[in-house]
C-alpha positions as CSV (number, residue, x, y, z in Angstrom):
1,M,30.9,-112.7,133.1
2,I,32.4,-110.3,130.5
3,V,35.2,-111.0,128.1
4,F,37.6,-108.1,127.7
5,G,40.4,-109.0,125.3
6,T,41.9,-112.2,126.7
7,K,40.8,-111.4,130.3
8,V,37.5,-112.6,131.7
9,I,35.9,-110.1,134.1
10,K,33.3,-111.3,136.6
11,K,30.2,-109.3,137.0
12,T,31.2,-108.0,140.5
13,E,34.6,-106.9,139.1
14,S,32.9,-105.1,136.2
15,I,30.7,-103.2,138.7
16,A,33.8,-102.3,140.8
17,I,35.5,-101.0,137.6
18,F,32.5,-99.0,136.6
19,V,32.2,-97.5,140.1
20,T,35.9,-96.6,140.0
21,F,35.3,-95.0,136.6
22,L,32.4,-93.0,137.9
23,S,34.5,-91.7,140.8
24,Y,36.9,-90.1,138.3
25,I,34.1,-88.1,136.5
26,P,33.9,-85.3,139.0
27,I,37.7,-84.9,138.9
28,F,37.5,-84.7,135.1
29,F,34.9,-81.9,135.3
30,V,37.0,-80.0,137.9
31,F,40.0,-80.2,135.5
32,L,37.8,-79.2,132.6
33,H,36.5,-76.2,134.5
34,L,40.0,-75.3,135.5
35,H,41.2,-75.4,131.9
36,Y,38.2,-73.2,130.9
37,I,39.1,-70.6,133.5
38,L,42.8,-70.6,132.4
39,L,41.7,-70.2,128.8
40,Q,39.5,-67.2,129.8
41,I,42.4,-65.6,131.6
42,F,44.7,-66.2,128.6
43,I,42.1,-64.7,126.2
44,R,41.6,-61.6,128.3
45,K,45.4,-61.1,128.7
46,Q,45.8,-61.4,124.9
47,M,42.9,-58.9,124.3
48,F,44.5,-56.5,126.8
49,L,47.9,-56.8,125.0
50,M,46.3,-56.3,121.6
51,A,44.4,-53.2,122.8
52,N,47.6,-51.7,124.2
53,R,49.5,-52.5,121.0
54,F,46.8,-50.8,118.9
55,D,46.9,-47.8,121.2
56,H,50.6,-47.6,120.8
57,N,50.4,-47.9,117.0
58,N,47.7,-45.2,117.0
59,D,49.9,-42.8,119.0
60,R,52.8,-43.5,116.7
61,R,50.6,-42.9,113.6
62,R,49.3,-39.7,115.2
63,D,52.8,-38.4,115.8
64,E,53.8,-39.3,112.2
65,L,50.8,-37.4,110.8
66,I,51.6,-34.3,113.0
67,R,55.2,-34.3,111.7
68,V,54.0,-34.6,108.1
69,I,51.5,-31.8,108.5
70,E,54.0,-29.5,110.3
71,H,56.5,-30.1,107.5
72,S,53.9,-29.3,104.8
73,V,52.6,-26.2,106.6
74,E,56.2,-24.8,106.9
75,S,56.5,-24.7,103.1
76,L,53.2,-22.8,102.6
77,S,53.2,-19.1,101.5
78,Q,51.5,-16.3,103.5
79,G,48.4,-16.4,101.3
80,E,48.1,-20.2,101.5
81,L,48.5,-20.0,105.3
82,E,45.7,-17.4,105.5
83,A,43.4,-19.5,103.4
84,L,44.2,-22.6,105.5
85,Y,43.6,-20.6,108.7
86,Y,40.2,-19.3,107.6
87,D,39.2,-22.7,106.2
88,M,40.0,-24.3,109.6
89,V,38.2,-21.6,111.5
90,S,35.1,-22.0,109.4
91,K,35.1,-25.8,109.9
92,G,35.5,-25.4,113.7
93,Y,39.0,-26.9,113.9
94,I,40.4,-23.6,115.3
95,M,38.5,-21.5,117.9
96,V,39.0,-17.8,117.8
């Protein structure tokens, strides 16, 4: 006989309660595994979204850099353009 609060539980009832409790353990692990799978899907989705966002930001930054360089090159003199051209050829940025 087990006293649980104000209720007295007989030994046979306690075994039945324990067996009932044990029957819920596999269900608990199934739900735990399901939550694990859903978490993995969520994490992969977030990583994919973050990667796309960084790629989009990189493209935007690249476009901005090209605009700045184009604007700067437009204001160079003939001699400065020649120097820049030969410097870029010598470094391999321009193939002749």
